[in-house]
DOFISE-232395 format. One record per residue (C-alpha): residue in three letters; x, z, y. Coordinates in steps of 0.02 Angstrom, whole numbers, m for minus. Each point is the difference from the previous one (the first is absolute). Layout:
<recs>
@type ALA&east X&up Z&north Y
...
</recs>
This chain:
<recs>
@type MET&east 1609&up 745&north 2878
@type PRO&east 112&up 104&north 126
@type MET&east m29&up 192&north m32
@type GLU&east m7&up 37&north 186
@type THR&east m152&up m88&north 26
@type LEU&east m84&up 141&north m95
@type ARG&east 100&up 136&north 65
@type ILE&east m113&up 146&north 68
@type ASP&east 51&up 100&north 138
@type ALA&east m24&up 177&north m84
@type ASN&east 56&up 154&north 75
@type ALA&east 49&up 177&north m54
@type ILE&east m185&up 61&north m32
@type ASP&east m37&up m154&north m108
@type TYR&east 149&up 48&north m102
@type ILE&east m56&up 171&north m13
@type LEU&east m161&up m42&north m52
@type VAL&east 78&up m131&north m137
@type ALA&east 126&up 153&north m63
@type LEU&east m141&up 121&north m12
@type TYR&east m102&up m124&north m114
@type PHE&east 146&up m21&north m120
@type VAL&east 46&up 173&north m10
@type LEU&east m205&up 39&north m45
@type VAL&east 2&up m136&north m130
@type ILE&east 140&up 71&north m80
@type ALA&east m58&up 187&north 3
@type ILE&east m162&up m60&north m79
@type GLY&east 112&up m78&north m150
@type LEU&east 90&up 164&north m14
@type MET&east m168&up 92&north 5
@type SER&east m63&up m111&north m135
@type ARG&east 158&up 25&north m112
@type ARG&east m62&up 188&north m48
@type LYS&east m142&up m88&north m83
@type VAL&east 81&up m112&north m104
@type SER&east 41&up 64&north m186
@type SER&east m50&up m151&north m104
@type SER&east m8&up m182&north 3
@type LEU&east m188&up m8&north 28
@type ASP&east 41&up 123&north 148
@type PHE&east 142&up m127&north 67
@type LEU&east m88&up m154&north m39
@type LEU&east m196&up 33&north 26
@type ALA&east m14&up 154&north 84
@type GLY&east m43&up 109&north m142
@type ARG&east m194&up m100&north 22
@type SER&east m35&up 146&north 130
@type LEU&east m52&up m74&north 168
@type PRO&east m169&up 2&north 80
@type ALA&east m79&up m172&north 44
@type TRP&east 22&up 1&north 185
@type ILE&east 190&up 16&north m23
@type THR&east 3&up m138&north m122
@type GLY&east m120&up m101&north 79
@type LEU&east 113&up 12&north 159
@type ALA&east 148&up m24&north m75
@type PHE&east m79&up m154&north m93
@type ILE&east m12&up m93&north 163
@type SER&east 157&up 64&north 81
@type ALA&east 93&up m65&north m144
@type ASN&east m59&up m178&north 54
@type LEU&east 41&up 29&north 181
@type GLY&east 186&up m44&north m19
@type ALA&east 85&up m161&north 79
@type THR&east m115&up m111&north m111
@type GLU&east m145&up 75&north 116
@type LEU&east 64&up 42&north 168
@type LEU&east 127&up m145&north 25
@type GLY&east m76&up m118&north m102
@type GLN&east m177&up 14&north 52
@type SER&east 43&up 38&north 177
@type ALA&east 93&up m177&north m12
@type ASN&east m164&up m72&north m94
@type GLY&east m94&up 58&north 151
@type ALA&east 114&up m90&north 115
@type GLN&east 12&up m156&north m93
@type TYR&east m188&up m12&north m77
@type GLY&east m98&up 92&north 132
@type GLU&east m158&up 72&north m81
@type GLN&east m1&up m92&north m159
@type ALA&east 140&up 141&north m53
@type PHE&east m143&up 130&north m5
@type HIS&east m40&up m89&north m173
@type TYR&east 142&up 87&north m71
@type TYR&east m88&up 169&north 29
@type TRP&east m183&up m43&north m15
@type ILE&east 9&up m118&north m134
@type GLY&east 168&up 18&north m62
@type ALA&east 0&up 180&north m30
@type VAL&east m146&up 102&north 2
@type PRO&east m120&up m68&north m129
@type ALA&east 142&up m15&north m120
@type MET&east 33&up 207&north 28
@type VAL&east m196&up 22&north m12
@type PHE&east 3&up m91&north m157
@type LEU&east 171&up 113&north m58
@type ALA&east m102&up 147&north 38
@type LEU&east m178&up m40&north m94
@type PHE&east 57&up m95&north m145
@type MET&east 175&up 4&north m55
@type MET&east 44&up 185&north 57
@type PRO&east m92&up 87&north m131
@type PHE&east 108&up m100&north m137
@type TYR&east 161&up 46&north 84
@type TYR&east m21&up 188&north 16
@type GLY&east m115&up 12&north m147
@type SER&east 126&up m70&north m111
@type LYS&east 144&up 117&north 75
@type VAL&east 140&up m117&north m5
@type ARG&east 138&up 16&north 113
@type SER&east 10&up m183&north 69
@type VAL&east m82&up m159&north m13
@type PRO&east 125&up m76&north m127
@type GLU&east m46&up 156&north m107
@type PHE&east m176&up m56&north 12
@type LEU&east 42&up m179&north m56
@type HIS&east 86&up 81&north m164
@type ARG&east m143&up 77&north m41
@type ARG&east m132&up m136&north 34
@type PHE&east 124&up m153&north m59
@type ASN&east 185&up 51&north m72
@type ARG&east 166&up 43&north 25
@type THR&east 68&up m168&north 59
@type THR&east m142&up m15&north 127
@type GLN&east 47&up 177&north 80
@type ARG&east 183&up m50&north 6
@type LEU&east m22&up m169&north 69
@type GLN&east m108&up 80&north 137
@type ALA&east 126&up 132&north 21
@type LEU&east 130&up m119&north 38
@type LEU&east m81&up m94&north 114
@type PHE&east m63&up 136&north 93
@type ALA&east 160&up 72&north 22
@type VAL&east 82&up m160&north 64
@type ALA&east m158&up m10&north 125
@type THR&east 20&up 176&north 63
@type VAL&east 177&up m15&north 37
@type LEU&east m16&up m168&north 92
@type ILE&east m153&up 82&north 109
@type ALA&east 96&up 148&north 22
@type GLY&east 150&up m82&north 80
@type VAL&east m143&up m92&north 117
@type ASN&east m40&up 185&north 74
@type LEU&east 167&up 44&north 11
@type TYR&east 49&up m167&north 93
@type ALA&east m130&up 52&north 125
@type LEU&east 55&up 171&north 18
@type ALA&east 174&up m50&north 33
@type LEU&east m55&up m125&north 137
@type VAL&east m74&up 144&north 88
@type VAL&east 160&up 117&north m23
@type ASN&east 94&up m146&north 81
@type ALA&east m104&up m24&north 132
@type LEU&east 1&up 196&north 43
@type LEU&east 179&up 37&north m35
@type GLY&east 70&up m167&north 19
@type TRP&east 79&up 14&north m181
@type PRO&east 44&up m153&north m95
@type ILE&east m124&up m45&north m129
@type TRP&east 80&up 34&north m156
@type VAL&east 48&up 181&north 78
@type SER&east m190&up 8&north 40
@type ILE&east m54&up m35&north m175
@type VAL&east 137&up 121&north m74
@type ALA&east m77&up 136&north 121
@type ALA&east m171&up m26&north m35
@type ALA&east 11&up m4&north m188
@type PHE&east 93&up 172&north 7
@type VAL&east m135&up 81&north 77
@type VAL&east m142&up m70&north m106
@type LEU&east 113&up 31&north m155
@type ALA&east 23&up 189&north 69
@type TYR&east m178&up 46&north m11
@type THR&east m50&up m101&north m142
@type PHE&east 138&up 70&north m106
@type LEU&east m17&up 177&north 48
@type GLY&east m194&up 18&north m29
@type GLY&east m56&up m165&north m107
@type LEU&east m183&up m62&north 25
@type SER&east m68&up 178&north 77
@type ALA&east 137&up m27&north 132
@type ALA&east m55&up m191&north 29
@type ILE&east m170&up 41&north 17
@type TYR&east 4&up 136&north 121
@type ASN&east 108&up m97&north 103
@type GLU&east m112&up m152&north 1
@type VAL&east m139&up 102&north 51
@type LEU&east 104&up 58&north 143
@type GLN&east 46&up m168&north 26
@type PHE&east m175&up m68&north 11
@type PHE&east m40&up 106&north 147
@type VAL&east 142&up m38&north 91
@type ILE&east m10&up m185&north m12
@type VAL&east m177&up 9&north 52
@type VAL&east 55&up 92&north 148
@type ALA&east 135&up m109&north 42
@type MET&east m97&up m162&north m1
@type ILE&east m153&up 64&north 87
@type PRO&east 81&up 2&north 184
@type VAL&east 81&up m179&north m55
@type THR&east m174&up m74&north m17
@type ILE&east m78&up 86&north 144
@type VAL&east 151&up m24&north 141
@type GLY&east 17&up m183&north m54
@type LEU&east m201&up m31&north 17
@type HIS&east 15&up 66&north 161
@type ARG&east 143&up m115&north 53
@type VAL&east m82&up m145&north m58
@type GLY&east m168&up 51&north 84
@type GLY&east m94&up 69&north m132
@type TRP&east m70&up m105&north m151
@type ASN&east m74&up m142&north 105
@type GLY&east 161&up m15&north 82
@type LEU&east 85&up m31&north m162
@type THR&east m107&up m125&north m72
@type ALA&east 9&up m83&north 152
@type LYS&east 189&up 3&north 0
@type ILE&east 22&up m70&north m182
@type ALA&east m146&up m127&north 7
@type PRO&east 109&up m145&north 87
@type LEU&east 141&up 42&north m119
@type PRO&east 32&up m113&north m154
@type HIS&east m122&up 38&north m140
@type GLY&east m86&up 133&north 125
@type ALA&east m173&up m35&north m55
@type ASP&east 56&up 30&north m187
@type ASN&east 74&up 147&north 49
@type LEU&east m146&up 63&north 92
@type SER&east m131&up m2&north m155
@type PRO&east 37&up 55&north m180
@type PHE&east m84&up m147&north m82
@type PRO&east 57&up m128&north m59
@type ALA&east 176&up 49&north 12
@type GLN&east 66&up m170&north m20
@type GLN&east 159&up 62&north 91
@type LEU&east 20&up 146&north m120
@type THR&east m16&up m104&north m160
@type GLY&east 82&up m167&north 41
@type PHE&east m152&up m96&north m80
@type ASP&east m71&up m138&north 107
@type SER&east m180&up 22&north m52
@type PRO&east m101&up 148&north 69
@type ILE&east m106&up 18&north m160
@type LEU&east 177&up 6&north m102
@type SER&east 70&up 118&north 123
@type VAL&east m148&up 128&north m21
@type ILE&east 13&up m21&north m182
@type GLY&east 187&up 38&north 10
@type VAL&east m40&up 153&north 103
@type VAL&east m140&up 65&north m107
@type PHE&east 77&up m45&north m158
@type GLY&east 181&up m20&north 20
@type LEU&east 28&up 162&north 103
@type GLY&east m162&up 88&north m13
@type PHE&east m7&up m8&north m185
@type VAL&east 162&up m47&north m93
@type LEU&east 122&up 77&north 117
@type SER&east m83&up 147&north 66
@type PHE&east m70&up 52&north m183
@type GLY&east 166&up m42&north m61
@type TYR&east 82&up 129&north 112
@type TRP&east m128&up 135&north 27
@type THR&east m37&up 31&north m170
@type THR&east 143&up m17&north m107
@type ASN&east 152&up 16&north 105
@type PHE&east 63&up 184&north m53
@type THR&east 79&up 35&north 178
@type GLU&east m176&up 19&north 46
@type VAL&east m93&up 71&north m155
@type GLN&east 139&up 132&north m27
@type ARG&east m79&up 83&north 153
@type ALA&east m162&up 22&north m99
@type PHE&east 89&up 48&north m158
@type SER&east 48&up 147&north 81
@type ALA&east m161&up 78&north 60
@type ASN&east m47&up 152&north m75
@type SER&east m171&up m52&north m80
@type ALA&east m94&up m161&north m63
@type GLY&east m124&up 6&north 155
@type ALA&east 160&up 11&north 115
@type ALA&east 89&up m137&north m82
@type GLN&east m164&up m105&north 36
@type ARG&east m12&up 40&north 172
@type THR&east 178&up m27&north 49
@type PRO&east m21&up m185&north 29
@type LEU&east m181&up 25&north 82
@type ILE&east 91&up 132&north 116
@type ALA&east 147&up m132&north 45
@type ALA&east m135&up m139&north 23
@type ILE&east m74&up 93&north 159
@type PRO&east 171&up 1&north 115
@type LYS&east 47&up m171&north m92
@type ALA&east m148&up m88&north 85
@type LEU&east 43&up 83&north 171
@type VAL&east 181&up m12&north 7
@type ALA&east m1&up m177&north 14
@type LEU&east m68&up 3&north 165
@type VAL&east 164&up 100&north 78
@type ILE&east 117&up m125&north m113
@type ILE&east m80&up m166&north 20
@type ILE&east m45&up 2&north 178
@type PRO&east 172&up 71&north 80
@type GLY&east 72&up m169&north m95
@type MET&east m143&up m104&north 94
@type ILE&east 45&up 89&north 165
@type ALA&east 200&up m42&north m47
@type ALA&east m49&up m180&north 12
@type VAL&east m51&up m9&north 164
@type LEU&east 97&up 152&north 85
@type ILE&east 184&up m27&north m78
@type PRO&east 86&up m158&north 65
@type SER&east 89&up m37&north m158
@type ILE&east m152&up 28&north m123
@type ASN&east m87&up m113&north 115
@type GLU&east 129&up m136&north m1
@type LEU&east m12&up 13&north m205
@type LYS&east m182&up m25&north 19
@type ARG&east 21&up m159&north 117
@type GLY&east 121&up m60&north m134
@type LEU&east 141&up 22&north 135
@type PRO&east 176&up 64&north m53
@type SER&east 10&up 177&north m4
@type ASP&east 131&up 132&north m41
@type VAL&east m127&up 119&north m85
@type ALA&east m113&up m16&north m156
@type TYR&east m175&up 61&north m35
@type ASN&east 62&up 148&north m100
@type ASP&east 77&up 52&north 163
@type VAL&east m173&up 47&north 84
@type VAL&east m2&up 181&north m17
@type PRO&east 169&up 53&north 62
@type LEU&east m17&up m136&north 148
@type MET&east m190&up 76&north 42
@type LEU&east 92&up 182&north 7
@type ARG&east 125&up m44&north 120
@type GLU&east m113&up m95&north 99
@type LEU&east m136&up 118&north 18
@type LEU&east 38&up 189&north m41
@type PRO&east 92&up 132&north 110
@type ASN&east 131&up 113&north m66
@type GLY&east m76&up 149&north m96
@type PHE&east m151&up m119&north m63
@type LEU&east 146&up m112&north m48
@type GLY&east 81&up 130&north m116
@type VAL&east m163&up 25&north m73
@type ALA&east m34&up m173&north m39
@type LEU&east 186&up m26&north m63
@type THR&east m33&up 143&north m126
@type GLY&east m171&up m87&north m63
@type LEU&east 93&up m147&north m29
@type LEU&east 138&up 85&north m110
@type ALA&east m146&up 89&north m86
@type SER&east m88&up m152&north m46
@type PHE&east 145&up m74&north m72
@type MET&east 70&up 154&north m78
@type ALA&east m181&up 20&north m78
@type GLY&east 14&up m180&north m79
@type MET&east 165&up 26&north m56
@type ALA&east m40&up 168&north m68
@type ALA&east m144&up m56&north m107
@type ASN&east 88&up m159&north m76
@type VAL&east 155&up 129&north m49
@type SER&east m120&up 129&north m69
@type SER&east m103&up m118&north m109
@type PHE&east 163&up m99&north m56
@type ASN&east 84&up 170&north m76
@type THR&east m178&up 40&north m80
@type ILE&east m11&up m179&north m90
@type PHE&east 179&up m9&north m35
@type THR&east 7&up 182&north m74
@type TYR&east m156&up m5&north m109
@type ASP&east m28&up m171&north m46
@type ILE&east 178&up m77&north m11
@type TRP&east 116&up 151&north m39
@type GLN&east m122&up 117&north m87
@type ASP&east m100&up m111&north m94
@type TRP&east 112&up m146&north m41
@type LEU&east 198&up 49&north 21
@type ARG&east 4&up 194&north m25
@type PRO&east m135&up 56&north m83
@type GLY&east m12&up 196&north m48
@type LYS&east 110&up 94&north 102
@type PRO&east m66&up 163&north 93
@type ASP&east m84&up m9&north 154
@type TRP&east 145&up 62&north 120
@type TYR&east 87&up m164&north m55
@type TYR&east m118&up m106&north 60
@type LEU&east m21&up 119&north 171
@type ASN&east 182&up m44&north 20
@type VAL&east m20&up m187&north m51
@type GLY&east m154&up 6&north 127
@type ARG&east 126&up 50&north 152
@type ILE&east 132&up m98&north m55
@type VAL&east m116&up m155&north 6
@type THR&east m48&up 61&north 165
@type VAL&east 193&up m32&north 63
@type ALA&east 4&up m166&north m83
@type ALA&east m158&up m63&north 58
@type THR&east 49&up 41&north 173
@type LEU&east 173&up m95&north m19
@type MET&east m98&up m147&north m72
@type ALA&east m108&up 0&north 169
@type ILE&east 162&up m26&north 95
@type GLY&east 24&up m136&north m72
@type THR&east m154&up m84&north 8
@type ALA&east m26&up 37&north 185
@type PHE&east 100&up m154&north 24
@type ILE&east m123&up m106&north m79
@type ALA&east m129&up 50&north 114
@type ALA&east 112&up m32&north 159
@type GLY&east m26&up m205&north m48
@type PHE&east m187&up 9&north 42
@type SER&east m63&up m17&north 173
@type ASN&east m154&up 65&north m43
@type ILE&east 9&up 146&north m137
@type MET&east m182&up m30&north m65
@type ASP&east 34&up m166&north m58
@type TYR&east 134&up 77&north m109
@type ILE&east m114&up 149&north m54
@type GLN&east m140&up m123&north m46
@type SER&east 114&up m97&north m105
@type LEU&east 44&up 142&north m103
@type PHE&east m172&up 54&north m16
@type SER&east m55&up m156&north m65
@type PHE&east 144&up 24&north m136
@type PHE&east m17&up 163&north m60
@type ASN&east m162&up 66&north 37
@type VAL&east m117&up m126&north m24
@type PRO&east 39&up m54&north m183
@type LEU&east m13&up 193&north m43
@type PHE&east m164&up 6&north 77
@type ALA&east m71&up m142&north m103
@type THR&east 79&up 65&north m158
@type PHE&east m72&up 182&north 30
@type ILE&east m177&up m52&north 53
@type LEU&east m24&up m117&north m156
@type GLY&east 68&up 139&north m112
@type LEU&east m98&up 116&north 85
@type TYR&east m178&up m82&north m17
@type TRP&east 32&up m121&north m152
@type LYS&east 35&up 100&north m165
@type ARG&east 49&up m159&north m89
@type MET&east 167&up m29&north 88
@type THR&east 155&up 47&north m115
@type GLY&east 174&up 71&north 49
@type THR&east 83&up m165&north m11
@type ALA&east m120&up m67&north 119
@type GLY&east 46&up 159&north 119
@type TRP&east 182&up m54&north 17
@type THR&east m9&up m195&north m7
@type SER&east m142&up m2&north 120
@type LEU&east 102&up 102&north 124
@type ALA&east 153&up m104&north m41
@type ALA&east m113&up m161&north 43
@type GLY&east m63&up 66&north 167
@type VAL&east 169&up 28&north 74
@type ILE&east 84&up m154&north m54
@type GLY&east m160&up m91&north 84
@type ALA&east 7&up 97&north 166
@type VAL&east 191&up m12&north 17
@type GLY&east m28&up m180&north m45
@type VAL&east m113&up m35&north 143
@type TYR&east 121&up 76&north 110
@type ILE&east 142&up m100&north m58
@type LEU&east m105&up m168&north 30
@type ASN&east m27&up 58&north 195
@type THR&east 171&up 50&north 16
@type VAL&east 76&up m164&north m52
@type GLY&east m137&up m103&north 89
@type VAL&east m117&up m68&north m134
@type LEU&east m123&up 108&north 81
@type ASN&east m35&up 27&north 178
@type LEU&east m71&up 161&north 31
@type PRO&east 30&up 72&north 181
@type GLY&east m37&up 195&north 39
@type GLN&east m42&up 100&north m168
@type GLY&east m105&up m135&north m79
@type ALA&east 144&up m40&north m154
@type SER&east m19&up 188&north m42
@type PHE&east m186&up m5&north m2
@type LEU&east 4&up m162&north m113
@type GLY&east 149&up 102&north m110
@type ALA&east m104&up 141&north m19
@type SER&east m166&up m86&north m50
@type VAL&east 116&up m129&north m120
@type GLY&east 70&up 154&north m75
@type PHE&east m175&up 93&north m40
@type VAL&east m79&up m159&north m71
@type LEU&east 152&up m39&north m111
@type ALA&east 19&up 189&north m54
@type ILE&east m206&up 4&north m50
@type ILE&east 0&up m177&north m86
@type VAL&east 180&up 58&north m113
@type GLY&east m87&up 162&north m34
@type VAL&east m161&up m77&north m70
@type VAL&east 95&up m133&north m87
@type VAL&east 126&up 124&north m78
@type SER&east m132&up 133&north m46
@type TYR&east m90&up m123&north m110
@type ARG&east 155&up m33&north m95
@type THR&east 52&up 169&north m30
@type THR&east m73&up 151&north m75
@type PRO&east m69&up 157&north 126
@type LYS&east 10&up 171&north m25
@type PRO&east m132&up 93&north m96
@type GLU&east m144&up 59&north 126
@type ALA&east 18&up 181&north m27
@type GLU&east 188&up m5&north 79
@type LEU&east m80&up m84&north 147
@type VAL&east m125&up 146&north 55
@type GLY&east 50&up 57&north 169
@type LEU&east 105&up m170&north 27
@type VAL&east m145&up m118&north m4
@type ARG&east m157&up 7&north 112
@type SER&east m137&up m65&north m149
@type LEU&east 82&up 131&north m124
@type THR&east 2&up 149&north 131
@type PRO&east m156&up 113&north 13
@type THR&east m62&up 2&north 186
@type LYS&east 3&up 191&north 12
@type SER&east 179&up 17&north m66
@type LEU&east 51&up m100&north 160
@type ALA&east m105&up 100&north 121
@type ALA&east 94&up 107&north 105
@type ALA&east m78&up 198&north 16
@type VAL&east m129&up m3&north 153
@type GLU&east 76&up 108&north 137
@type PRO&east m105&up 76&north 129
@type GLY&east 4&up m69&north 186
@type TRP&east m37&up m177&north 72
@type TYR&east 180&up m50&north 45
@type LYS&east 32&up 18&north m190
@type SER&east m116&up m124&north m39
@type PRO&east 55&up m178&north m50
@type VAL&east m163&up m75&north 28
@type VAL&east 21&up 66&north 175
@type LEU&east 169&up m30&north 31
@type THR&east m19&up m169&north m43
@type VAL&east m154&up m38&north 131
@type ILE&east 112&up 49&north 127
@type ILE&east 134&up m116&north m57
@type GLY&east m137&up m129&north 1
@type ILE&east m62&up 33&north 173
@type LEU&east 178&up 15&north 72
@type THR&east 70&up m192&north m91
@type VAL&east m171&up m87&north 35
@type GLY&east m12&up 72&north 188
@type GLY&east 178&up m63&north 38
@type TYR&east m33&up m172&north m52
@type VAL&east m160&up m2&north 98
@type PHE&east 69&up 76&north 147
@type PHE&east 160&up m133&north 14
@type THR&east m113&up m129&north m42
@type ILE&east m108&up 19&north 156
@type VAL&east 107&up 83&north 121
</recs>
């Protein structure tokens, strides 16, 4: 794809706004450095942050390239079907994490998800998951870095490899200086910048196509136009010929297996709640995040739908004609088409913010897992805390360098979300199956922990390979949905079979780690005054927003 196709006509004021933003994020890193005196400060922000900070950081950590470029691409390619990634594929799992899993996570005072697996199962399960997570995180960090490099290339005209290195340096600077605190405070800033950037794109875009009615009238004649204008049965998204199987794929494959696998066990997200200053704040973190998650879909999916009719090169893709762009290019093309200078600078800053938020989240979670679960608990135990603080900083540099390498893998995918969903099916879903079985079944053994995890990964990767070589034929993201389902079922089956052939831990060792053995009152967070701090009230608000979204887009 010729890069001049994406070149954005930025002027001096746009460059100044972007430069000021870079200065601000590095300044936050410098200020956060003053509070870092231990490995816990650097890797978990000293468990000192309020719920509204951790909640916004929780959602912002997900608002990286996988969200902004990938979901805008999905909006252009699949239309309203892409809302499933938010209202079925995210929000229910975030609520489940808050109400049912966070009390175990935070109450156990573990520093990471693999450390929880060590306590519930054994060292082998902890180490296997730590290695799997490290690989997954570096690959996903590369996606965010590649997307960030595309924007730098569009803005400055630098070669992609130079853009990748430059973008990585900025993220490395503030994460290295201030650790998780710097990453989280920057993520809060980045959340507001991203929203401010995408709202004018949505409003101006709708105005250009004649409002919502004008948009739907222009999408309807396109290939799959009717499918694009209805959330269900989402056959184009899943690749299933049967409407019934397609709905099952969305609800079970995306809404349960992939979604719960990502949101409830992915340490990149959970780490934000781990940094909260109380059990109540940790529980509210995913609930606070779920409210903007339900709403932000509108300013990400709808611009993609607008691009499908407003941007000629994207419209050519929709019609199956030759085009010199990919769906991943929707956002830069919309910025160039819609926004004047000044506003363009704000929008560019929002793009850069989103990619840095995603990459910084990946790097900060990678350094925690590597330092605590691989280095301290496995390879080099028993060292003083200052030693692990220095290891955390060194690993931050190493993770950034590895992400530079994996950024070029992401370049081979026309739709980044296809790649991301494959990674989630490999790494997140088997962990969720193992975790949830161990959390609710006291008979599950340590050996069953690591064997079920390994079986799930092998099953999901096997489906991907079969689809790649042509044994299966699942277009769209159907292979990821099927692979996730196969990985989940295999992990459960292996976990049950191996458990009945091996010896479980004594029940006394599982208190606080298994639901049936843990007193309910020990899981309850202290009641705090204010309706906005009530998990029940927050859950009701979230339910109204998500159900209301489906009702609205089904009837309009």
